[in-house]
TIDO-668966 format. One line per field, with one value per residue: residue number from 1; residue in one letter; x, y, z of N, C-alpha, C in turn. Coordinates in pm, whole numbers, m for minus. Atoms other than C-alpha are relative to their C-alpha. Layout:
num (NUM | ...)
residu (A | ...)
n.px (X | ...)
n.py (Y | ...)
n.pz (Z | ...)
ca.px (X | ...)
ca.py (Y | ...)
ca.pz (Z | ...)
c.px (X | ...)
c.py (Y | ...)
c.pz (Z | ...)
This chain:
num (1 | 2 | 3 | 4 | 5 | 6 | 7 | 8 | 9 | 10 | 11 | 12 | 13 | 14 | 15 | 16 | 17 | 18 | 19 | 20 | 21 | 22 | 23 | 24 | 25 | 26 | 27 | 28 | 29 | 30 | 31 | 32 | 33 | 34 | 35 | 36 | 37 | 38 | 39 | 40 | 41 | 42 | 43 | 44 | 45 | 46 | 47 | 48 | 49 | 50 | 51 | 52 | 53 | 54 | 55 | 56 | 57 | 58 | 59 | 60 | 61 | 62 | 63 | 64 | 65 | 66 | 67 | 68 | 69 | 70 | 71 | 72 | 73 | 74 | 75 | 76 | 77 | 78 | 79 | 80 | 81 | 82 | 83 | 84 | 85 | 86 | 87 | 88 | 89 | 90 | 91 | 92 | 93 | 94 | 95 | 96 | 97 | 98 | 99 | 100 | 101 | 102 | 103 | 104 | 105 | 106 | 107 | 108 | 109 | 110 | 111 | 112 | 113 | 114 | 115 | 116 | 117 | 118 | 119 | 120 | 121 | 122 | 123 | 124 | 125 | 126 | 127 | 128 | 129 | 130 | 131 | 132 | 133 | 134 | 135 | 136 | 137 | 138 | 139 | 140 | 141 | 142 | 143 | 144 | 145 | 146 | 147 | 148)
residu (M | H | Y | D | I | D | Y | A | N | I | F | H | F | H | F | E | G | K | K | E | C | I | L | F | P | Q | S | E | T | R | Y | L | Y | K | V | P | H | S | I | I | A | H | E | S | I | D | F | S | N | P | D | Y | G | K | W | P | A | L | K | K | A | E | G | F | K | S | T | L | E | H | G | D | M | L | F | M | P | E | G | Y | W | H | Y | M | K | Y | L | T | P | G | F | S | M | S | L | R | A | L | A | R | N | P | F | N | F | G | K | A | A | Y | N | I | F | I | M | R | Y | F | D | V | M | M | R | R | L | K | G | Q | K | W | I | D | S | K | N | E | R | A | I | L | R | T | N | R | L | V | S | T)
n.px (7 | 93 | 90 | 135 | 36 | 94 | m61 | 82 | m53 | 31 | m21 | m24 | 12 | m58 | 69 | m62 | m131 | m96 | m7 | m97 | 53 | m99 | 71 | m75 | 85 | m13 | m124 | m109 | 28 | m114 | m99 | 65 | 7 | 140 | 23 | 85 | 139 | 46 | m5 | m88 | m146 | m51 | 41 | m114 | m61 | 44 | m8 | m36 | m145 | m42 | m138 | m35 | m90 | 84 | 100 | m70 | 82 | 75 | m77 | 38 | 142 | 27 | 134 | 33 | 17 | 64 | 59 | 132 | 44 | 142 | 51 | m66 | 64 | m94 | 62 | m79 | 55 | 25 | m115 | m120 | m43 | m3 | m38 | 39 | m37 | 33 | m112 | 68 | 139 | 69 | 118 | 9 | 111 | m25 | 109 | m53 | 71 | m47 | m103 | 54 | m78 | 51 | m103 | m2 | 127 | m19 | m90 | 77 | 91 | m84 | m40 | 116 | 72 | m86 | m123 | 17 | 53 | m112 | m89 | 68 | m5 | m137 | m26 | 66 | m66 | m143 | m24 | m115 | m95 | 41 | m35 | m146 | m50 | 31 | m93 | m131 | 4 | m2 | m139 | m83 | 38 | m34 | m146 | m47 | 21 | m98 | m135 | m15)
n.py (47 | m83 | 69 | m47 | m121 | 33 | 103 | 120 | 135 | 42 | 135 | m19 | 129 | m4 | 98 | 33 | m60 | m12 | m136 | m20 | m79 | m39 | m59 | m49 | m51 | m144 | m24 | m22 | m124 | m93 | 40 | 18 | m127 | m43 | m137 | m68 | m32 | 98 | 140 | 67 | m14 | m74 | 74 | 36 | 124 | 128 | 91 | 134 | 4 | m132 | m49 | m32 | m115 | m119 | 10 | 82 | 40 | 122 | 115 | 27 | 36 | 144 | 26 | 131 | 3 | 123 | 3 | 63 | 71 | 38 | 61 | m50 | m109 | m73 | m88 | m120 | m65 | m144 | m88 | 53 | m52 | 106 | m27 | 117 | m12 | 118 | 54 | 45 | m46 | 71 | m59 | 15 | m70 | m21 | m25 | m93 | m20 | m119 | 14 | 40 | m67 | m137 | m96 | m1 | m56 | m144 | m43 | 9 | m116 | m116 | 8 | m19 | m125 | m118 | 4 | m1 | m130 | m93 | 26 | m48 | m146 | m44 | 27 | m106 | m127 | m2 | 86 | 91 | m38 | 73 | 142 | 9 | m24 | 119 | 106 | m36 | 21 | 145 | 46 | m60 | 52 | 142 | 14 | m50 | 109 | 106 | m46 | m17)
n.pz (m137 | m77 | m92 | 30 | m72 | m107 | m85 | 7 | 4 | 136 | 53 | 143 | 69 | 134 | 82 | 128 | 25 | m110 | m53 | m106 | m112 | m99 | m114 | m115 | m108 | m25 | m76 | 95 | 75 | m2 | 100 | 130 | 71 | 1 | 43 | m99 | 34 | 98 | m43 | 96 | m5 | 115 | 120 | 84 | m49 | 57 | m114 | 49 | 19 | m48 | 10 | m139 | 0 | 4 | m108 | m100 | m114 | 32 | m49 | m138 | m6 | m8 | 50 | 54 | 145 | 41 | 133 | m3 | 119 | m5 | m122 | m120 | m72 | m84 | m100 | m31 | m119 | 12 | 1 | 64 | 129 | 100 | 138 | 77 | 140 | 80 | 77 | 120 | m8 | m106 | m62 | m145 | m65 | m143 | m94 | m98 | m126 | m70 | m103 | m130 | m102 | m13 | 41 | 146 | 46 | m11 | 108 | 124 | 3 | 31 | 141 | 89 | m19 | m15 | 77 | 146 | 43 | m11 | 113 | 121 | m4 | 27 | 142 | 77 | m25 | 37 | 116 | 4 | m105 | m120 | 18 | m2 | m136 | m81 | 38 | m54 | m145 | m25 | 14 | m105 | m131 | m10 | m3 | m130 | m96 | 26 | m35 | m145)
ca.px (729 | 445 | 220 | m156 | m294 | m556 | m318 | m538 | m465 | m449 | m495 | m345 | m451 | m257 | m433 | m214 | 149 | 444 | 474 | 766 | 666 | 897 | 771 | 907 | 751 | 697 | 1001 | 1219 | 1073 | 1384 | 1589 | 1343 | 1384 | 1026 | 907 | 767 | 391 | 329 | 304 | 575 | 947 | 1163 | 1039 | 1388 | 1471 | 1453 | 1366 | 1411 | 1776 | 1874 | 2189 | 2335 | 2597 | 2324 | 2083 | 2313 | 2044 | 1866 | 2150 | 2020 | 1653 | 1531 | 1235 | 1093 | 1101 | 882 | 757 | 386 | 254 | m93 | m282 | m48 | m178 | 18 | m88 | 34 | m19 | m141 | 116 | 358 | 552 | 512 | 652 | 500 | 619 | 464 | 736 | 491 | 139 | m94 | m384 | m418 | m690 | m672 | m918 | m878 | m973 | m945 | m652 | m716 | m438 | m583 | m252 | m247 | m615 | m526 | m237 | m473 | m724 | m446 | m325 | m673 | m815 | m512 | m187 | m320 | m514 | m210 | 2 | m257 | m272 | 108 | 125 | m124 | 61 | 422 | 392 | 705 | 915 | 714 | 768 | 1139 | 1188 | 1013 | 1232 | 1545 | 1439 | 1379 | 1738 | 1898 | 1702 | 1760 | 2131 | 2179 | 2033 | 2275 | 2581 | 2508)
ca.py (m764 | m638 | m722 | m686 | m353 | m522 | m772 | m1059 | m1424 | m1589 | m1942 | m1935 | m2229 | m2307 | m2488 | m2479 | m2413 | m2331 | m2028 | m1908 | m1776 | m1585 | m1494 | m1291 | m1233 | m872 | m910 | m891 | m559 | m365 | m560 | m543 | m178 | m91 | 224 | 476 | 539 | 222 | m155 | m235 | m295 | m97 | m193 | m218 | m531 | m864 | m1088 | m1399 | m1310 | m1017 | m816 | m822 | m565 | m313 | m434 | m553 | m567 | m849 | m1082 | m1054 | m1118 | m1463 | m1586 | m1878 | m1973 | m2230 | m2334 | m2407 | m2661 | m2799 | m2879 | m2698 | m2461 | m2194 | m2029 | m1671 | m1541 | m1186 | m925 | m1155 | m1000 | m1195 | m1196 | m1428 | m1493 | m1729 | m1950 | m2093 | m1988 | m2073 | m1993 | m1940 | m1826 | m1680 | m1696 | m1419 | m1371 | m1055 | m1004 | m1173 | m1007 | m680 | m498 | m603 | m514 | m164 | m140 | m255 | 16 | 277 | 157 | 161 | 479 | 706 | 595 | 529 | 858 | 1050 | 884 | 957 | 1322 | 1355 | 1193 | 1450 | 1740 | 1642 | 1378 | 1188 | 1386 | 1223 | 873 | 933 | 1071 | 769 | 529 | 718 | 713 | 335 | 282 | 525 | 398 | 30 | 66 | 268 | m24 | m266 | m50 | m17)
ca.pz (m67 | 151 | 441 | 423 | 534 | 754 | 920 | 804 | 874 | 533 | 401 | 51 | m170 | m485 | m769 | m1077 | m1174 | m950 | m727 | m516 | m171 | 62 | 410 | 699 | 1041 | 1154 | 1382 | 1068 | 944 | 1044 | 785 | 493 | 384 | 476 | 303 | 557 | 557 | 357 | 382 | 127 | 115 | m128 | m474 | m627 | m428 | m609 | m314 | m531 | m586 | m360 | m418 | m65 | m165 | m238 | 35 | 320 | 589 | 405 | 512 | 870 | 787 | 890 | 693 | 502 | 136 | m31 | m373 | m400 | m648 | m727 | m408 | m167 | 98 | 283 | 609 | 656 | 1010 | 1057 | 970 | 789 | 504 | 181 | m170 | m426 | m777 | m1030 | m1176 | m1430 | m1528 | m1243 | m1018 | m643 | m405 | m54 | 233 | 487 | 850 | 1060 | 1294 | 1628 | 1824 | 1965 | 1908 | 1541 | 1505 | 1626 | 1377 | 1101 | 1193 | 1190 | 848 | 696 | 846 | 894 | 728 | 378 | 363 | 484 | 214 | m57 | 51 | 44 | m301 | m429 | m267 | m345 | m618 | m712 | m461 | m180 | m319 | m378 | m25 | 128 | m69 | 34 | 401 | 379 | 265 | 511 | 812 | 737 | 660 | 980 | 1178 | 1014 | 1080 | 1454)
c.px (m91 | m64 | m137 | m41 | m88 | 51 | m82 | 84 | m44 | 31 | 9 | 4 | 52 | m55 | 74 | 134 | 90 | 13 | 102 | m62 | 112 | m74 | 98 | m99 | 24 | 129 | 119 | m15 | 122 | 106 | m54 | m13 | m144 | m8 | m93 | m140 | m54 | 8 | 90 | 146 | 42 | m23 | 115 | 64 | m61 | 14 | 29 | 151 | 58 | 148 | 40 | 103 | m79 | m98 | 57 | m86 | m75 | 73 | m45 | m146 | m17 | m144 | m12 | m19 | m57 | m46 | m132 | m28 | m145 | m35 | 65 | m79 | 104 | m79 | 95 | m64 | m11 | 130 | 124 | 24 | m4 | 30 | m33 | 26 | m37 | 122 | m50 | m141 | m76 | m117 | 2 | m121 | 31 | m130 | 58 | m89 | 62 | 109 | m66 | 73 | m49 | 100 | 6 | m129 | 8 | 90 | m73 | m94 | 78 | 37 | m115 | m58 | 87 | 117 | m24 | m54 | 107 | 92 | m62 | 6 | 140 | 39 | m63 | 72 | 142 | 35 | 120 | 105 | m32 | 44 | 152 | 56 | m29 | 97 | 139 | 6 | 3 | 144 | 86 | m30 | 45 | 152 | 61 | m16 | 106 | 137 | 20 | 16)
c.py (96 | m84 | 60 | 112 | m30 | m109 | m129 | m126 | m57 | m148 | 18 | m138 | 14 | m115 | m44 | 71 | m4 | 145 | 3 | 91 | 25 | 75 | 45 | 42 | 149 | 33 | 30 | 130 | 90 | m33 | 2 | 129 | 45 | 148 | 67 | 32 | m92 | m140 | m82 | 17 | 77 | m83 | m42 | m133 | m120 | m104 | m144 | m17 | 134 | 27 | 47 | 113 | 130 | 6 | m85 | m47 | m130 | m126 | m42 | m46 | m151 | m25 | m142 | 11 | m136 | 12 | m76 | m65 | m40 | m70 | 48 | 115 | 62 | 86 | 115 | 68 | 151 | 79 | m53 | 70 | m116 | 55 | m127 | 24 | m130 | m41 | m57 | 58 | m81 | 78 | m32 | 76 | 11 | 18 | 79 | 4 | 120 | m33 | m33 | 69 | 145 | 107 | 10 | 57 | 153 | 54 | m4 | 120 | 127 | 3 | 38 | 141 | 125 | m4 | 9 | 134 | 109 | m15 | 50 | 152 | 51 | m27 | 108 | 133 | 7 | m89 | m91 | 34 | m74 | m146 | m17 | 20 | m119 | m114 | 27 | m22 | m149 | m53 | 53 | m61 | m145 | m19 | 50 | m109 | m108 | 42 | 18 | m132)
c.pz (75 | 110 | m24 | 95 | 121 | 95 | 3 | 19 | m134 | m21 | m151 | m66 | m142 | m83 | m125 | m12 | 122 | 40 | 113 | 107 | 100 | 109 | 107 | 108 | 20 | 76 | m91 | m79 | m9 | m106 | m143 | m82 | m19 | m36 | 102 | m55 | m109 | 61 | m92 | 37 | m126 | m127 | m89 | 39 | m71 | 111 | m42 | m11 | 46 | m18 | 141 | 8 | 4 | 117 | 114 | 117 | m27 | 46 | 140 | 13 | m1 | m38 | m52 | m150 | m38 | m145 | 11 | m135 | 20 | 132 | 129 | 61 | 92 | 97 | 26 | 121 | m20 | 8 | m66 | m133 | m99 | m140 | m76 | m147 | m71 | m80 | m133 | 5 | 104 | 55 | 149 | 51 | 148 | 75 | 116 | 124 | 71 | 102 | 133 | 115 | 10 | m43 | m152 | m57 | 5 | m109 | m134 | m13 | m33 | m148 | m94 | 10 | 10 | m99 | m151 | m50 | 9 | m121 | m130 | m8 | m37 | m146 | m88 | 16 | m58 | m117 | 17 | 106 | 131 | m8 | 7 | 141 | 90 | m31 | 54 | 151 | 34 | m3 | 115 | 137 | 17 | 7 | 130 | 108 | m15 | 46 | 149 | 71)
């Protein structure tokens, strides 16, 4: 589960096979176990079949789920979280357009020019300890929001 670093608007065209698509607007970020200094949710979550006992905040997240088949097209507005899983062998293609919302354009610039370089630097300096601490903070922060 991630959102695109550049907050692009995306037209996703599906040509072959079946593909599961799960989307969440940015307003649901607080429930998705977002990893700090990244654009991903905690990688241990199976968004196709989440364990709500382990990931209780996901119960509160309101999103959309769809299955794409040959000829289907999906529009993902800028900043939407998305998780896609091929259910059968297939092929898709995306057309992208820059963020139109000035606030999102600013967040995209921050992600591209500051956040990702900071994260790369910290990975080089601290290695796996950095990654583990980010994953732990994602869980602690999200579960704290749910318990309040």
